[in-house]
All heavy atoms as TSV, in Angstrom:
chain	resi	resn	atom	element	x	y	z
A	1	MET	N	N	-3.925	-7.938	13.292
A	1	MET	CA	C	-2.441	-8.031	13.372
A	1	MET	C	C	-1.798	-7.193	12.303
A	1	MET	O	O	-2.270	-7.283	11.200
A	1	MET	CB	C	-2.045	-9.522	13.351
A	1	MET	CG	C	-0.691	-9.739	13.431
A	1	MET	SD	S	-0.084	-11.491	13.412
A	1	MET	CE	C	-0.277	-11.757	15.197
A	2	ARG	N	N	-0.717	-6.530	12.647
A	2	ARG	CA	C	-0.053	-5.676	11.650
A	2	ARG	C	C	0.536	-6.454	10.483
A	2	ARG	O	O	0.388	-5.941	9.383
A	2	ARG	CB	C	0.993	-4.891	12.448
A	2	ARG	CG	C	1.646	-3.908	11.487
A	2	ARG	CD	C	2.531	-2.956	12.257
A	2	ARG	NE	N	3.032	-1.913	11.360
A	2	ARG	CZ	C	4.082	-1.260	11.552
A	2	ARG	NH1	N	4.881	-1.584	12.527
A	2	ARG	NH2	N	4.445	-0.311	10.694
A	3	ALA	N	N	1.179	-7.577	10.676
A	3	ALA	CA	C	1.793	-8.264	9.567
A	3	ALA	C	C	0.764	-8.645	8.621
A	3	ALA	O	O	0.953	-8.606	7.361
A	3	ALA	CB	C	2.504	-9.493	10.111
A	4	ASP	N	N	-0.490	-9.068	9.014
A	4	ASP	CA	C	-1.532	-9.443	8.108
A	4	ASP	C	C	-1.919	-8.255	7.237
A	4	ASP	O	O	-2.137	-8.380	6.094
A	4	ASP	CB	C	-2.723	-9.963	8.895
A	4	ASP	CG	C	-2.474	-11.326	9.515
A	4	ASP	OD1	O	-1.570	-11.970	9.109
A	4	ASP	OD2	O	-3.238	-11.615	10.471
A	5	ARG	N	N	-2.035	-7.050	7.925
A	5	ARG	CA	C	-2.484	-5.895	7.221
A	5	ARG	C	C	-1.367	-5.446	6.227
A	5	ARG	O	O	-1.735	-4.996	5.077
A	5	ARG	CB	C	-2.738	-4.769	8.301
A	5	ARG	CG	C	-3.312	-3.511	7.659
A	5	ARG	CD	C	-3.686	-2.474	8.707
A	5	ARG	NE	N	-2.470	-1.927	9.327
A	5	ARG	CZ	C	-2.254	-2.052	10.665
A	5	ARG	NH1	N	-3.030	-2.748	11.402
A	5	ARG	NH2	N	-1.108	-1.582	11.171
A	6	LEU	N	N	-0.117	-5.590	6.566
A	6	LEU	CA	C	1.067	-5.209	5.646
A	6	LEU	C	C	0.909	-6.011	4.425
A	6	LEU	O	O	1.022	-5.576	3.248
A	6	LEU	CB	C	2.358	-5.263	6.328
A	6	LEU	CG	C	2.602	-4.209	7.335
A	6	LEU	CD1	C	3.985	-4.517	8.053
A	6	LEU	CD2	C	2.486	-2.895	6.940
A	7	LEU	N	N	0.722	-7.348	4.622
A	7	LEU	CA	C	0.576	-8.267	3.449
A	7	LEU	C	C	-0.717	-7.948	2.608
A	7	LEU	O	O	-0.619	-7.929	1.369
A	7	LEU	CB	C	0.557	-9.753	3.909
A	7	LEU	CG	C	1.818	-10.249	4.560
A	7	LEU	CD1	C	1.650	-11.684	5.108
A	7	LEU	CD2	C	2.966	-10.268	3.481
A	8	ALA	N	N	-1.765	-7.632	3.301
A	8	ALA	CA	C	-3.017	-7.267	2.694
A	8	ALA	C	C	-2.770	-5.948	1.781
A	8	ALA	O	O	-3.381	-5.876	0.713
A	8	ALA	CB	C	-4.092	-7.106	3.633
A	9	LEU	N	N	-2.041	-5.106	2.342
A	9	LEU	CA	C	-1.760	-3.799	1.582
A	9	LEU	C	C	-0.933	-4.036	0.310
A	9	LEU	O	O	-1.324	-3.617	-0.722
A	9	LEU	CB	C	-0.981	-2.896	2.480
A	9	LEU	CG	C	-0.587	-1.508	1.926
A	9	LEU	CD1	C	-1.798	-0.731	1.487
A	9	LEU	CD2	C	0.106	-0.710	3.017
A	10	ILE	N	N	0.075	-4.995	0.468
A	10	ILE	CA	C	0.850	-5.279	-0.774
A	10	ILE	C	C	-0.040	-5.959	-1.816
A	10	ILE	O	O	-0.010	-5.730	-2.976
A	10	ILE	CB	C	2.017	-6.170	-0.387
A	10	ILE	CG1	C	3.059	-5.459	0.489
A	10	ILE	CG2	C	2.685	-6.752	-1.630
A	10	ILE	CD1	C	4.144	-6.292	1.036
A	11	LEU	N	N	-0.795	-6.906	-1.322
A	11	LEU	CA	C	-1.685	-7.709	-2.236
A	11	LEU	C	C	-2.783	-6.807	-2.956
A	11	LEU	O	O	-3.081	-6.902	-4.099
A	11	LEU	CB	C	-2.356	-8.931	-1.530
A	11	LEU	CG	C	-1.353	-10.005	-1.119
A	11	LEU	CD1	C	-1.983	-11.074	-0.330
A	11	LEU	CD2	C	-0.616	-10.617	-2.311
A	12	ALA	N	N	-3.261	-5.781	-2.105
A	12	ALA	CA	C	-4.298	-4.919	-2.638
A	12	ALA	C	C	-3.662	-4.046	-3.802
A	12	ALA	O	O	-4.351	-3.813	-4.773
A	12	ALA	CB	C	-4.821	-4.042	-1.543
A	13	LEU	N	N	-2.449	-3.715	-3.541
A	13	LEU	CA	C	-1.748	-2.758	-4.593
A	13	LEU	C	C	-1.328	-3.611	-5.835
A	13	LEU	O	O	-1.124	-3.101	-6.913
A	13	LEU	CB	C	-0.583	-2.074	-3.951
A	13	LEU	CG	C	-1.015	-0.913	-3.041
A	13	LEU	CD1	C	0.234	-0.399	-2.350
A	13	LEU	CD2	C	-1.771	0.113	-3.777
A	14	GLN	N	N	-1.151	-4.991	-5.633
A	14	GLN	CA	C	-0.909	-5.787	-6.813
A	14	GLN	C	C	-2.148	-6.010	-7.624
A	14	GLN	O	O	-2.117	-6.093	-8.846
A	14	GLN	CB	C	-0.214	-7.055	-6.360
A	14	GLN	CG	C	1.179	-7.005	-5.981
A	14	GLN	CD	C	1.737	-8.348	-5.652
A	14	GLN	OE1	O	2.977	-8.378	-5.387
A	14	GLN	NE2	N	1.008	-9.432	-5.589
A	15	THR	N	N	-3.276	-6.038	-6.972
A	15	THR	CA	C	-4.547	-6.140	-7.720
A	15	THR	C	C	-4.983	-4.873	-8.290
A	15	THR	O	O	-5.422	-4.888	-9.518
A	15	THR	CB	C	-5.647	-6.589	-6.655
A	15	THR	OG1	O	-5.227	-7.727	-5.906
A	15	THR	CG2	C	-6.953	-6.808	-7.377
A	16	LYS	N	N	-4.834	-3.755	-7.642
A	16	LYS	CA	C	-5.216	-2.492	-8.195
A	16	LYS	C	C	-3.966	-1.635	-8.096
A	16	LYS	O	O	-3.545	-1.213	-7.012
A	16	LYS	CB	C	-6.407	-1.828	-7.376
A	16	LYS	CG	C	-6.747	-0.509	-7.982
A	16	LYS	CD	C	-7.938	0.080	-7.116
A	16	LYS	CE	C	-8.357	1.498	-7.722
A	16	LYS	NZ	N	-9.265	2.155	-6.849
A	17	PRO	N	N	-3.326	-1.413	-9.191
A	17	PRO	CA	C	-1.960	-0.739	-9.236
A	17	PRO	C	C	-1.814	0.636	-8.492
A	17	PRO	O	O	-0.790	0.986	-8.054
A	17	PRO	CB	C	-1.579	-0.669	-10.659
A	17	PRO	CG	C	-2.528	-1.631	-11.432
A	17	PRO	CD	C	-3.716	-1.766	-10.576
A	18	ARG	N	N	-2.928	1.331	-8.470
A	18	ARG	CA	C	-2.789	2.677	-7.840
A	18	ARG	C	C	-4.070	2.917	-7.017
A	18	ARG	O	O	-5.193	2.782	-7.588
A	18	ARG	CB	C	-2.607	3.776	-8.852
A	18	ARG	CG	C	-2.331	5.103	-8.250
A	18	ARG	CD	C	-2.075	6.142	-9.279
A	18	ARG	NE	N	-0.824	5.861	-10.144
A	18	ARG	CZ	C	0.275	6.468	-9.982
A	18	ARG	NH1	N	0.389	7.522	-9.112
A	18	ARG	NH2	N	1.339	6.157	-10.646
A	19	ALA	N	N	-3.931	3.269	-5.768
A	19	ALA	CA	C	-5.153	3.549	-4.974
A	19	ALA	C	C	-4.785	4.662	-4.038
A	19	ALA	O	O	-3.646	4.915	-3.653
A	19	ALA	CB	C	-5.590	2.246	-4.194
A	20	THR	N	N	-5.806	5.403	-3.636
A	20	THR	CA	C	-5.681	6.462	-2.629
A	20	THR	C	C	-5.528	5.785	-1.249
A	20	THR	O	O	-5.994	4.754	-0.991
A	20	THR	CB	C	-6.778	7.443	-2.658
A	20	THR	OG1	O	-8.030	6.825	-2.196
A	20	THR	CG2	C	-6.966	8.168	-4.006
A	21	ALA	N	N	-4.963	6.618	-0.312
A	21	ALA	CA	C	-4.919	6.141	1.134
A	21	ALA	C	C	-6.207	5.964	1.717
A	21	ALA	O	O	-6.453	5.065	2.431
A	21	ALA	CB	C	-3.989	7.225	1.942
A	22	ALA	N	N	-7.253	6.841	1.236
A	22	ALA	CA	C	-8.618	6.666	1.795
A	22	ALA	C	C	-9.128	5.396	1.300
A	22	ALA	O	O	-9.869	4.716	2.052
A	22	ALA	CB	C	-9.394	7.877	1.315
A	23	GLU	N	N	-8.896	4.960	0.101
A	23	GLU	CA	C	-9.547	3.716	-0.436
A	23	GLU	C	C	-8.902	2.487	0.271
A	23	GLU	O	O	-9.614	1.606	0.661
A	23	GLU	CB	C	-9.241	3.599	-2.002
A	23	GLU	CG	C	-9.991	4.591	-2.888
A	23	GLU	CD	C	-9.431	4.574	-4.359
A	23	GLU	OE1	O	-8.293	4.136	-4.568
A	23	GLU	OE2	O	-10.220	5.042	-5.178
A	24	LEU	N	N	-7.614	2.637	0.427
A	24	LEU	CA	C	-6.930	1.534	1.106
A	24	LEU	C	C	-7.426	1.474	2.548
A	24	LEU	O	O	-7.611	0.287	3.153
A	24	LEU	CB	C	-5.427	1.672	1.016
A	24	LEU	CG	C	-4.827	1.528	-0.345
A	24	LEU	CD1	C	-3.345	1.988	-0.355
A	24	LEU	CD2	C	-4.973	0.073	-0.881
A	25	ALA	N	N	-7.517	2.628	3.214
A	25	ALA	CA	C	-8.032	2.616	4.645
A	25	ALA	C	C	-9.372	1.972	4.734
A	25	ALA	O	O	-9.652	1.116	5.642
A	25	ALA	CB	C	-7.974	4.040	5.130
A	26	HIS	N	N	-10.262	2.377	3.791
A	26	HIS	CA	C	-11.668	1.752	3.808
A	26	HIS	C	C	-11.557	0.299	3.597
A	26	HIS	O	O	-12.243	-0.476	4.282
A	26	HIS	CB	C	-12.484	2.416	2.759
A	26	HIS	CG	C	-13.830	1.836	2.735
A	26	HIS	ND1	N	-14.835	2.138	3.644
A	26	HIS	CD2	C	-14.479	1.032	1.767
A	26	HIS	CE1	C	-15.908	1.527	3.354
A	26	HIS	NE2	N	-15.737	0.881	2.161
A	27	GLN	N	N	-10.775	-0.192	2.631
A	27	GLN	CA	C	-10.595	-1.584	2.363
A	27	GLN	C	C	-10.012	-2.456	3.453
A	27	GLN	O	O	-10.535	-3.540	3.670
A	27	GLN	CB	C	-9.795	-1.757	1.018
A	27	GLN	CG	C	-9.617	-3.144	0.566
A	27	GLN	CD	C	-8.800	-3.208	-0.746
A	27	GLN	OE1	O	-8.397	-2.267	-1.349
A	27	GLN	NE2	N	-8.516	-4.472	-1.064
A	28	LEU	N	N	-9.168	-1.849	4.196
A	28	LEU	CA	C	-8.506	-2.554	5.252
A	28	LEU	C	C	-9.078	-2.235	6.619
A	28	LEU	O	O	-8.603	-2.744	7.684
A	28	LEU	CB	C	-7.015	-2.291	5.251
A	28	LEU	CG	C	-6.298	-2.767	4.012
A	28	LEU	CD1	C	-4.809	-2.357	4.000
A	28	LEU	CD2	C	-6.421	-4.237	3.673
A	29	SER	N	N	-10.073	-1.366	6.697
A	29	SER	CA	C	-10.805	-1.004	7.894
A	29	SER	C	C	-9.862	-0.420	8.984
A	29	SER	O	O	-9.827	-0.813	10.184
A	29	SER	CB	C	-11.534	-2.210	8.509
A	29	SER	OG	O	-12.402	-2.714	7.554
A	30	VAL	N	N	-9.048	0.569	8.497
A	30	VAL	CA	C	-8.102	1.268	9.342
A	30	VAL	C	C	-8.201	2.756	8.964
A	30	VAL	O	O	-8.890	3.132	8.023
A	30	VAL	CB	C	-6.631	0.820	9.286
A	30	VAL	CG1	C	-6.517	-0.654	9.810
A	30	VAL	CG2	C	-6.155	0.889	7.928
A	31	SER	N	N	-7.449	3.601	9.783
A	31	SER	CA	C	-7.393	5.017	9.396
A	31	SER	C	C	-6.380	5.316	8.265
A	31	SER	O	O	-5.525	4.468	8.069
A	31	SER	CB	C	-7.079	5.858	10.674
A	31	SER	OG	O	-5.733	5.578	10.930
A	32	GLU	N	N	-6.520	6.479	7.691
A	32	GLU	CA	C	-5.547	6.853	6.629
A	32	GLU	C	C	-4.128	7.001	7.273
A	32	GLU	O	O	-3.197	6.651	6.653
A	32	GLU	CB	C	-5.943	8.163	5.966
A	32	GLU	CG	C	-7.117	8.005	5.117
A	32	GLU	CD	C	-7.489	9.333	4.366
A	32	GLU	OE1	O	-6.569	10.029	3.823
A	32	GLU	OE2	O	-8.604	9.724	4.363
A	33	ARG	N	N	-4.117	7.430	8.516
A	33	ARG	CA	C	-2.831	7.580	9.181
A	33	ARG	C	C	-2.163	6.247	9.306
A	33	ARG	O	O	-0.881	6.108	9.151
A	33	ARG	CB	C	-3.034	8.275	10.551
A	33	ARG	CG	C	-1.736	8.434	11.270
A	33	ARG	CD	C	-0.839	9.533	10.544
A	33	ARG	NE	N	0.511	9.449	11.150
A	33	ARG	CZ	C	1.591	9.107	10.508
A	33	ARG	NH1	N	1.624	9.053	9.199
A	33	ARG	NH2	N	2.780	9.173	11.130
A	34	THR	N	N	-2.891	5.209	9.622
A	34	THR	CA	C	-2.383	3.836	9.740
A	34	THR	C	C	-1.794	3.380	8.371
A	34	THR	O	O	-0.750	2.838	8.336
A	34	THR	CB	C	-3.378	2.904	10.260
A	34	THR	OG1	O	-3.807	3.280	11.568
A	34	THR	CG2	C	-2.939	1.437	10.370
A	35	ILE	N	N	-2.512	3.766	7.294
A	35	ILE	CA	C	-1.976	3.373	5.971
A	35	ILE	C	C	-0.672	4.053	5.737
A	35	ILE	O	O	0.313	3.345	5.247
A	35	ILE	CB	C	-3.051	3.823	4.855
A	35	ILE	CG1	C	-4.265	2.951	4.927
A	35	ILE	CG2	C	-2.449	3.643	3.415
A	35	ILE	CD1	C	-4.103	1.490	4.827
A	36	TYR	N	N	-0.555	5.355	6.017
A	36	TYR	CA	C	0.725	5.951	5.891
A	36	TYR	C	C	1.894	5.421	6.712
A	36	TYR	O	O	3.013	5.257	6.271
A	36	TYR	CB	C	0.643	7.564	6.114
A	36	TYR	CG	C	-0.104	8.167	4.989
A	36	TYR	CD1	C	-1.325	8.807	5.173
A	36	TYR	CD2	C	0.388	8.219	3.757
A	36	TYR	CE1	C	-1.979	9.463	4.243
A	36	TYR	CE2	C	-0.278	8.811	2.685
A	36	TYR	CZ	C	-1.479	9.392	2.932
A	36	TYR	OH	O	-2.118	10.069	1.810
A	37	ARG	N	N	1.553	5.001	7.955
A	37	ARG	CA	C	2.499	4.347	8.816
A	37	ARG	C	C	2.928	2.968	8.224
A	37	ARG	O	O	4.163	2.567	8.165
A	37	ARG	CB	C	1.886	4.026	10.204
A	37	ARG	CG	C	1.950	5.195	11.097
A	37	ARG	CD	C	1.583	4.787	12.579
A	37	ARG	NE	N	0.874	5.843	13.162
A	37	ARG	CZ	C	-0.435	5.853	13.399
A	37	ARG	NH1	N	-1.150	4.754	13.060
A	37	ARG	NH2	N	-1.026	6.884	13.871
A	38	ASP	N	N	1.979	2.244	7.633
A	38	ASP	CA	C	2.318	0.963	7.016
A	38	ASP	C	C	3.147	1.132	5.773
A	38	ASP	O	O	4.071	0.377	5.477
A	38	ASP	CB	C	0.896	0.266	6.682
A	38	ASP	CG	C	0.204	-0.311	7.940
A	38	ASP	OD1	O	0.861	-0.291	8.925
A	38	ASP	OD2	O	-0.950	-0.744	7.749
A	39	ILE	N	N	2.865	2.191	5.003
A	39	ILE	CA	C	3.702	2.436	3.836
A	39	ILE	C	C	5.096	2.755	4.229
A	39	ILE	O	O	6.001	2.228	3.597
A	39	ILE	CB	C	3.076	3.699	3.055
A	39	ILE	CG1	C	1.750	3.311	2.406
A	39	ILE	CG2	C	4.091	4.270	1.996
A	39	ILE	CD1	C	0.965	4.559	1.898
A	40	ASP	N	N	5.273	3.531	5.294
A	40	ASP	CA	C	6.654	3.777	5.796
A	40	ASP	C	C	7.373	2.507	6.182
A	40	ASP	O	O	8.468	2.235	5.934
A	40	ASP	CB	C	6.579	4.799	6.955
A	40	ASP	CG	C	6.326	6.186	6.573
A	40	ASP	OD1	O	6.508	6.502	5.359
A	40	ASP	OD2	O	5.930	6.915	7.495
A	41	ALA	N	N	6.591	1.618	6.926
A	41	ALA	CA	C	7.221	0.366	7.412
A	41	ALA	C	C	7.512	-0.569	6.180
A	41	ALA	O	O	8.633	-1.102	6.144
A	41	ALA	CB	C	6.170	-0.382	8.229
A	42	LEU	N	N	6.719	-0.600	5.186
A	42	LEU	CA	C	7.061	-1.399	3.979
A	42	LEU	C	C	8.281	-0.868	3.198
A	42	LEU	O	O	9.119	-1.603	2.749
A	42	LEU	CB	C	5.848	-1.475	3.083
A	42	LEU	CG	C	4.660	-2.330	3.586
A	42	LEU	CD1	C	3.430	-2.165	2.657
A	42	LEU	CD2	C	5.110	-3.798	3.672
A	43	SER	N	N	8.350	0.444	3.196
A	43	SER	CA	C	9.448	1.043	2.503
A	43	SER	C	C	10.757	0.836	3.208
A	43	SER	O	O	11.757	0.502	2.611
A	43	SER	CB	C	9.146	2.627	2.402
A	43	SER	OG	O	10.237	3.257	1.768
A	44	ILE	N	N	10.688	0.879	4.571
A	44	ILE	CA	C	11.926	0.631	5.368
A	44	ILE	C	C	12.373	-0.896	5.150
A	44	ILE	O	O	13.503	-1.186	5.133
A	44	ILE	CB	C	11.599	0.958	6.786
A	44	ILE	CG1	C	11.594	2.463	7.055
A	44	ILE	CG2	C	12.730	0.310	7.775
A	44	ILE	CD1	C	11.065	2.872	8.314
A	45	ALA	N	N	11.370	-1.766	5.003
A	45	ALA	CA	C	11.641	-3.149	4.754
A	45	ALA	C	C	12.069	-3.458	3.437
A	45	ALA	O	O	12.430	-4.661	3.102
A	45	ALA	CB	C	10.305	-3.951	5.094
A	46	GLY	N	N	12.212	-2.503	2.492
A	46	GLY	CA	C	12.691	-2.734	1.236
A	46	GLY	C	C	11.711	-2.951	0.099
A	46	GLY	O	O	12.049	-3.313	-1.095
A	47	ILE	N	N	10.438	-2.843	0.428
A	47	ILE	CA	C	9.366	-2.976	-0.570
A	47	ILE	C	C	9.217	-1.575	-1.353
A	47	ILE	O	O	9.207	-0.588	-0.769
A	47	ILE	CB	C	7.940	-3.216	0.010
A	47	ILE	CG1	C	8.024	-4.435	0.943
A	47	ILE	CG2	C	6.865	-3.366	-0.954
A	47	ILE	CD1	C	8.354	-5.754	0.233
A	48	PRO	N	N	9.286	-1.685	-2.678
A	48	PRO	CA	C	9.291	-0.438	-3.475
A	48	PRO	C	C	7.936	0.130	-3.526
A	48	PRO	O	O	7.338	0.046	-4.604
A	48	PRO	CB	C	9.886	-0.846	-4.814
A	48	PRO	CG	C	9.502	-2.323	-4.922
A	48	PRO	CD	C	9.546	-2.857	-3.504
A	49	ILE	N	N	7.441	0.841	-2.492
A	49	ILE	CA	C	6.179	1.340	-2.514
A	49	ILE	C	C	6.361	2.820	-2.467
A	49	ILE	O	O	7.219	3.382	-1.776
A	49	ILE	CB	C	5.390	0.898	-1.210
A	49	ILE	CG1	C	3.889	1.299	-1.300
A	49	ILE	CG2	C	6.060	1.239	0.043
A	49	ILE	CD1	C	2.999	0.596	-0.221
A	50	HIS	N	N	5.472	3.571	-3.144
A	50	HIS	CA	C	5.620	5.024	-3.256
A	50	HIS	C	C	4.217	5.663	-3.202
A	50	HIS	O	O	3.224	5.081	-3.340
A	50	HIS	CB	C	6.166	5.413	-4.724
A	50	HIS	CG	C	7.496	4.645	-4.984
A	50	HIS	ND1	N	8.632	5.121	-4.450
A	50	HIS	CD2	C	7.712	3.629	-5.757
A	50	HIS	CE1	C	9.591	4.339	-4.919
A	50	HIS	NE2	N	9.014	3.335	-5.672
A	51	THR	N	N	4.267	7.038	-2.825
A	51	THR	CA	C	3.074	7.934	-2.941
A	51	THR	C	C	3.321	9.043	-3.800
A	51	THR	O	O	4.450	9.411	-4.008
A	51	THR	CB	C	2.749	8.383	-1.430
A	51	THR	OG1	O	3.920	9.146	-0.978
A	51	THR	CG2	C	2.443	7.259	-0.472
A	52	GLN	N	N	2.248	9.451	-4.370
A	52	GLN	CA	C	2.279	10.673	-5.223
A	52	GLN	C	C	1.085	11.495	-5.025
A	52	GLN	O	O	0.020	10.999	-4.903
A	52	GLN	CB	C	2.378	10.190	-6.722
A	52	GLN	CG	C	2.469	11.351	-7.701
A	52	GLN	CD	C	2.466	10.779	-9.154
A	52	GLN	OE1	O	2.555	9.581	-9.373
A	52	GLN	NE2	N	2.662	11.660	-10.092
A	53	SER	N	N	1.262	12.827	-4.898
A	53	SER	CA	C	0.153	13.698	-4.614
A	53	SER	C	C	-0.334	14.199	-5.927
A	53	SER	O	O	0.280	14.034	-6.952
A	53	SER	CB	C	0.592	14.845	-3.649
A	53	SER	OG	O	1.618	15.553	-4.380
A	54	GLY	N	N	-1.481	14.730	-5.903
A	54	GLY	CA	C	-2.131	15.413	-7.091
A	54	GLY	C	C	-3.333	14.568	-7.505
A	54	GLY	O	O	-3.752	13.551	-7.030
A	55	PRO	N	N	-3.929	15.059	-8.607
A	55	PRO	CA	C	-5.159	14.480	-9.086
A	55	PRO	C	C	-4.959	13.009	-9.642
A	55	PRO	O	O	-5.894	12.235	-9.508
A	55	PRO	CB	C	-5.554	15.341	-10.318
A	55	PRO	CG	C	-4.594	16.530	-10.456
A	55	PRO	CD	C	-3.506	16.340	-9.354
A	56	ASN	N	N	-3.792	12.689	-10.104
A	56	ASN	CA	C	-3.500	11.374	-10.566
A	56	ASN	C	C	-2.641	10.626	-9.603
A	56	ASN	O	O	-1.998	9.604	-9.925
A	56	ASN	CB	C	-2.961	11.343	-11.963
A	56	ASN	CG	C	-3.783	11.848	-13.025
A	56	ASN	OD1	O	-5.034	11.547	-12.973
A	56	ASN	ND2	N	-3.365	12.611	-13.994
A	57	GLY	N	N	-2.567	11.068	-8.378
A	57	GLY	CA	C	-1.719	10.502	-7.372
A	57	GLY	C	C	-2.313	9.254	-6.730
A	57	GLY	O	O	-3.361	8.727	-7.108
A	58	GLY	N	N	-1.573	8.887	-5.715
A	58	GLY	CA	C	-2.093	7.734	-4.834
A	58	GLY	C	C	-0.874	6.933	-4.317
A	58	GLY	O	O	0.209	7.426	-4.435
A	59	VAL	N	N	-1.225	5.732	-3.920
A	59	VAL	CA	C	-0.117	4.819	-3.409
A	59	VAL	C	C	0.023	3.818	-4.490
A	59	VAL	O	O	-0.925	3.225	-5.112
A	59	VAL	CB	C	-0.615	4.163	-2.053
A	59	VAL	CG1	C	0.408	3.215	-1.565
A	59	VAL	CG2	C	-0.988	5.191	-1.018
A	60	PHE	N	N	1.192	3.448	-4.750
A	60	PHE	CA	C	1.532	2.393	-5.799
A	60	PHE	C	C	2.916	1.662	-5.543
A	60	PHE	O	O	3.725	2.234	-4.876
A	60	PHE	CB	C	1.484	3.014	-7.175
A	60	PHE	CG	C	2.493	4.118	-7.369
A	60	PHE	CD1	C	3.748	3.900	-7.918
A	60	PHE	CD2	C	2.245	5.475	-6.940
A	60	PHE	CE1	C	4.708	4.913	-8.177
A	60	PHE	CE2	C	3.135	6.491	-7.119
A	60	PHE	CZ	C	4.327	6.228	-7.683
A	61	LEU	N	N	2.878	0.507	-6.075
A	61	LEU	CA	C	4.196	-0.236	-6.069
A	61	LEU	C	C	4.957	0.087	-7.350
A	61	LEU	O	O	4.351	0.414	-8.283
A	61	LEU	CB	C	3.896	-1.812	-6.041
A	61	LEU	CG	C	3.154	-2.258	-4.760
A	61	LEU	CD1	C	2.777	-3.779	-4.993
A	61	LEU	CD2	C	4.153	-2.157	-3.559
A	62	GLU	N	N	6.301	-0.036	-7.138
A	62	GLU	CA	C	7.119	0.244	-8.342
A	62	GLU	C	C	6.734	-0.624	-9.473
A	62	GLU	O	O	6.420	-1.839	-9.329
A	62	GLU	CB	C	8.584	-0.081	-7.966
A	62	GLU	CG	C	9.615	0.489	-8.935
A	62	GLU	CD	C	10.963	0.317	-8.370
A	62	GLU	OE1	O	11.268	1.143	-7.463
A	62	GLU	OE2	O	11.665	-0.542	-8.806
A	63	GLU	N	N	6.697	-0.100	-10.704
A	63	GLU	CA	C	6.205	-0.887	-11.933
A	63	GLU	C	C	7.074	-2.120	-12.039
A	63	GLU	O	O	8.314	-2.129	-12.066
A	63	GLU	CB	C	6.386	-0.030	-13.129
A	63	GLU	CG	C	5.734	-0.587	-14.312
A	63	GLU	CD	C	5.724	0.378	-15.531
A	63	GLU	OE1	O	5.644	1.557	-15.331
A	63	GLU	OE2	O	5.661	-0.197	-16.638
A	64	GLY	N	N	6.289	-3.264	-12.285
A	64	GLY	CA	C	7.036	-4.511	-12.363
A	64	GLY	C	C	7.189	-5.301	-11.127
A	64	GLY	O	O	7.565	-6.432	-11.176
A	65	TYR	N	N	7.014	-4.599	-9.982
A	65	TYR	CA	C	7.220	-5.373	-8.700
A	65	TYR	C	C	6.106	-6.291	-8.351
A	65	TYR	O	O	4.946	-5.901	-8.538
A	65	TYR	CB	C	7.371	-4.333	-7.540
A	65	TYR	CG	C	7.578	-5.045	-6.184
A	65	TYR	CD1	C	8.864	-5.591	-5.914
A	65	TYR	CD2	C	6.513	-5.262	-5.351
A	65	TYR	CE1	C	9.056	-6.226	-4.694
A	65	TYR	CE2	C	6.686	-5.918	-4.160
A	65	TYR	CZ	C	7.888	-6.384	-3.830
A	65	TYR	OH	O	8.070	-7.081	-2.587
A	66	ARG	N	N	6.405	-7.520	-8.040
A	66	ARG	CA	C	5.454	-8.535	-7.736
A	66	ARG	C	C	5.999	-9.395	-6.628
A	66	ARG	O	O	7.273	-9.639	-6.580
A	66	ARG	CB	C	5.078	-9.448	-8.929
A	66	ARG	CG	C	4.565	-8.805	-10.181
A	66	ARG	CD	C	3.255	-8.137	-9.980
A	66	ARG	NE	N	2.152	-9.179	-9.911
A	66	ARG	CZ	C	0.892	-8.879	-9.733
A	66	ARG	NH1	N	0.600	-7.599	-9.617
A	66	ARG	NH2	N	0.031	-9.795	-9.626
A	67	THR	N	N	5.214	-9.787	-5.744
A	67	THR	CA	C	5.600	-10.743	-4.761
A	67	THR	C	C	5.060	-12.110	-5.127
A	67	THR	O	O	4.217	-12.210	-5.921
A	67	THR	CB	C	4.962	-10.430	-3.360
A	67	THR	OG1	O	3.567	-10.576	-3.394
A	67	THR	CG2	C	5.334	-9.053	-2.876
A	68	SER	N	N	5.683	-13.181	-4.611
A	68	SER	CA	C	5.231	-14.419	-4.851
A	68	SER	C	C	4.265	-15.013	-3.846
A	68	SER	O	O	3.878	-16.179	-3.774
A	68	SER	CB	C	6.386	-15.432	-4.980
A	68	SER	OG	O	7.153	-15.420	-3.756
A	69	LEU	N	N	3.818	-14.073	-2.951
A	69	LEU	CA	C	2.814	-14.308	-2.002
A	69	LEU	C	C	1.413	-14.476	-2.632
A	69	LEU	O	O	1.072	-13.801	-3.471
A	69	LEU	CB	C	2.691	-13.316	-0.896
A	69	LEU	CG	C	4.064	-13.019	-0.162
A	69	LEU	CD1	C	3.874	-11.784	0.633
A	69	LEU	CD2	C	4.414	-14.177	0.705
A	70	THR	N	N	0.656	-15.501	-2.149
A	70	THR	CA	C	-0.697	-15.655	-2.564
A	70	THR	C	C	-1.625	-15.836	-1.443
A	70	THR	O	O	-1.188	-16.132	-0.259
A	70	THR	CB	C	-0.766	-16.922	-3.495
A	70	THR	OG1	O	-0.339	-18.079	-2.798
A	70	THR	CG2	C	-0.037	-16.749	-4.729
C-alpha cells in the first residue's frame, strides 16, 4: 500500500539522515522510479524532503524535521 510506503520512507530518512534512491528502493522493495514518485508526493504534501545530486548527494529531510509517528 502506498501510504505505508510513504510513512516507511519518512521513518527510514529519520533513522538514516541521507540515503540514495537506490538504497531506499532496495530497503522498501520498490524501483528507484517509485522512490522519486514518492518523494514528489511527500513534497506536495508539505513534507520538507529534498534530493541532491553528486558524490555527497542523496535523499534527505530538512535538518531538524521530525515526525511524531512511531
